[in-house]
N, C-alpha and C positions, 0 to 999 in steps of 0.2 A: 400675259399682257406684256407689251414692250413699250419703251419710250425712247425718244431721241435725245433725252437729257444726258449730258456727260458731266457727272459730278466731278469737280476739280479735286485732285489728289494733291496733298501738300508736298508729297515726295516727287511726283512727276509733273505737277503743275498743269494737268490737262484742263482745258477751258470748257465751259458750257457752250460749245460752239453753235450747235444747231438752234438752241433756244435764243442765243444772242442774235443770230441771223434773222429769226422770226420777229423778235422784238424791234430790231433797229433797221430791218430791211426797207422800211418806208422812208428812212432818212436819206436825203439826197447827197449829203456831204460825207465823204469817206472818213474825215476826222471825227465827225459825230459818231459814226458807227464804231470807230476804233475806241473812243473814250467810253462809250456805252458798254462795250465789251470789257474794258479794263475795270470799270466801276463794278460791273456784275461779278467779275472774278474777285475783285477786292473784298466785296461783301462776303464771299464764300470762303476765301482763303486766309483772310487776316484774322489772327487770334486777338481776343480782347476787344477794346474799343475800336470802332471802325471810323477813325478820322481819315480825311482824304490823304493826309500825309502818310499815315501808316499803310493805307491801301495802296497808294502809289509805290511805296517801297516794297511791299509784298509782291506786287504783280510785275512792276517794271524794273525794280532794283534801284530806282532813283526817287528820292523824295521830291525832287524838282518837278516831277510830273503832277504833283498835287494841285498846282494852279490850274492845269488843264482839266482835271477832274472836277474841281470846284466850279470852273467856268461851264463845264458840260451840264451840271445839274442846276446851277442857279441862274445862269445868264444865256446859255445857248438856246436859240429859239426853236425848240422841237416840242411837238404835241405828245402828251402821254396817253391820250385816249386810244390811238391806233395800237400802241404797244400793249395796253391792257386788253384790248380786244383779241390780239394774237395770243396773249397769255391765257385768257379765259377759254378760247377755243382749243388751245393745246392741252390744257389741263382737263377739259371736258372729254377730249378724245382719249385721254390716258387713264381716266378714273371712272368707276361705276357710281356716278353721282346720285345720291339719294335725297339731297336737300340743298337748298340755297340758304345759308345761315348768315344772319346779320349779327355783328358783334362790335361793341365799342372798344376803342383803344385810347386810354388816357396817357398822354405823353407829357411828363413833367418838363417845364421850361423855366428859364430865368428871364427876368425882365418883362417888358410890356410890348415889345416891338414885333415879335414873331407873329406871323399871320394866324389869327384865331386865338391867340393866347388870352386866357381869362382865369378868374378865380372860380373854382368849382368845389362844392362839398361832395365828398365821396361817402355814401352811407356805409359801404362795406368796411371802410377803415375808420370812419368817424372823424375825419379831418378834412380841412380845406386845402387844396393844392393849387398852385399856379401851373396851368397846363394848356395844351391843345387837346381837343377832343376829335378823334377821327372815328368814322364808322366804316367798317369793312364788310364786303360780301365774300363769303367763303363757300367753296364747293365742298360739301361734306360727302365723303365716301366711306364713312364708318371708321376706318382705321387712319384716315387722313383728312385734314381740313386745310384746303389750299386757298389763300386769299387771291382774288382776281380783280377787285375794284375797291376804291375808297372815295369817301367824301369827307371834307373838312368842315366842321361846324364853325360858323363865323358869328360872334356876337354883333349886335347892330352897329357898334362904334366903328367896325371895320368896313362898313359899307355906307354909313351916313356921314362920316368925316372924310372929306376928299384927301386931306393930307395923310391921314392914316391909311386910306386905301392905296394911295400912290406909293407910300413907303413900303407897304407889304406887296406891291405889284398885283393887286387883286383886279381882275378884268372888270371892265365897266358893266358888263351884263350880269355879273355875279352878285346876287343879293343874299342878305341874311335870311335863313329859312329855319323853321322848326326841325328838330331831329327826325320826327316821323316823316317829314317830306323828303329829307335826305335818304331815309330808308326806302321810301317808295321809288325814288329816282334810281337808286341802285338796282332795284328789282326790274324796273322798266328797261334800263340799259342792258341788263343781263339777258332779258327776254329778247331784245332786239339782236343779240349776238348768238342766240342759241338755235336758230333755224327751226323754231317750233318745238324744240325739246325742252320742256320746263321741268321744274321740281318744286315740291312744297317749300314755301318760305317759312323758316323757323327763326324765332327771335325771342330774347328776354330783355326788353328795354324798359321794364317797369320803373327802374330807378332813375330813368333819364327823360322820359317823355310820356305824353298821353298816347295810349295805344289805340283808342277808339278811331281816330281819323285814319290811321294806317290800316286797321282791320276793314273799315268800310271801303276804302279805295282798293285794297287787294281783292275784296269780294266783288266790287263793281268791275274790276279789271279782269276777272276770271282766273285769279291766281289762288291755288290751294295754299292754306297757311296753318301754322300751329304757333300761336302767340301766347306768351305768358301774360296774365292779367292780374292786377292787384285784387286781393280778396274782397275789398270793399267796393269794387266796381258793381254798379247796379244794372240790372237787365229787367225788361218786361217779360216775365215768363208767361207761357200760354195758359197756365192754370190760374194766373192772378187776375183779379178784377181789372177792367180797363183803367189805365192811368196809374196803377200801382206798380212799384218797382221793388226788387229785392236784391240784396248783394249776392254775388256769385258764390261766396262761401256759404251764405244762408241757403241758397238754392241747392247746393250739393248736400249740405247737412240734412235738409228736410225732405228733399225730393230725389236725391241722387240714388243710383243703382250701383251696387258693388259687383265687381267681376274678379274672378281669380286671375292672377298674373304670373303664377309659377313661383316656386321657392317660398311658399307661404305668404307671398305678397298679394295685395288686393289693389284694384283700381276702382275709383268711384267716378261715375259719369252722369251727366244730365243733358238730355237733348233739348235744344233751344233754338228758336229762329235767330238768324243773323241778318243784319242790314248791310246793304252795299250802296256805294255811290259811284256811278259810272263816270268816265271822263267827260261825257257831255252834260253832266249834272243830274241825270235821271236817277231816281232812287230805285233800288232793287232789293230783293230779299232772297233768302235761301235757308236750307237746313244747316244747323250747326250743333256743336257739342261742347259742353264744359267737361273737364276731366282733371283728375289729380290722383297721385298715389295716396292710398289711404294710410294714415298714421294710426296704427292700431293702439299703440301705447298712449297716444294723446287723444284718441277718439275724434280725430278731425282730419280734413284733407290737407295734404302738403301743398307744394307749389301748384297753382291753378293755371290751366291752359285753356284757351278758346281755339277751336278749330272749325273749319267748314268741310273737313274730310269725315264723312259719316259712313263710308263703306269699308273701314278697316277697324280692327279691334282696338279699343282704347289702350290696351297694354302695348300694342305695336306702335301706336302714336306717341305714347309716353317715352318709348325707347328713342323715337325720333326727336323728342323734346330734349334729350340729353345733348343734342348737337351744339348748343351755345357753350356748354362746358368745354367741348373739344376745341371750339374756336378760341376760347379764352386761353386754353393751354398753348395753342399755336401762337397767339399774340405774345405770350410770355416767352416762348422759345425764340421768337423773332427778335425780341428785345435782348435776350441773353446772347444769341449766337449770330444774328444776321443784321445788326445795326439799326433796328427799328428806332431806338432812342438816340441815335448818334448823328442825326442830321445837323450840320453846322450852319446852314443858312437860315434866313428869316422870311423868305418870300413865299407867296402862295404857289407859284409855279414850281419853285424848288422843292417845296414839301411834297407836291404831287409826283414829281419825277423821282424823288428819293423813295417814296412809298411804293411806286411802281417797281423800282429796281430791287428793293428789299423783298417785295412779294415774289418777284421772279426768282431771286436767289433761294428763298425759302421753298418755293414750289419745286425748283429743280432738285434740291436736296431731298425733299419729302418724297417726290415721285420716284427718285432713285431707290430710296429705302423701301417703298411699297412694292415696286416691281422686282426688287432683289429678293 
């Protein structure tokens, strides 16, 4: 496999030229193309915190260029969607994509003015943080997880208060939406870019939103999925009397079938109908499956997943369900090495442009490592 990515080398300063031309080729102004190229290089070549001043110095040799970089990301009128489309197509051509993975990125922030900033309790750390919440779509190739699109969660105050909306430069057509809707829109946008080549949607968003609306709309839209569900989620099983419902954990414990998964592991699964909701509002149905790795020591199922893929062994699907972990690792590395947490602006367009460039920098570096 080959790729046109040129990973910058600190010693030689080689730029990611081909990818840069793909991302910014739609821009009509040559100065926008140039500063986009410099910003991308800066994210990949600057050690430590990726401030525009440090990136300008690392790439151009002059900190004075930082004003132009700041202008390019925060105020220059360019659309990020075409750049993300090129990034997605470029990555899909370069990777054996096995899943589209949805994963959240919690971005700590100070103050109350940055677009989407709010107080959020994080169950994994047991504390409340002031943050922005982004949701990314990653192309999962097993050994690589490449981000190609993002949505920013907006609490209602950012769309209901005109002064707050104007200060954060949130477009008039942008409304506050539940996180499951952001997830659905990411999948729909990726499908529109994929020329009919889709992949199963994999996500563990149980700590952030209700999964049922997302599962129903993915089913109704014809998308294959593997979604984590809380153990207390209730379903109407085919063996249950009409109107009765049982938790997914209870269904697995009482009616699940165990399968060997190699290395002494077992998977437990239970076949169940799944409901769908088509874009036109019509209700649909289909075959589905609950599954989990069996915890032999505890005598109970582990993390529970719902899928509408019934022609593959549950052990194979549970391997696919590890994808969100890989996406979380990618987000962590993007924060450590590619400036994910270092955006200096406060605006909605600036956030999206910065996330686009961070994703491109990470994708370029990752794909170089994969093909090497």
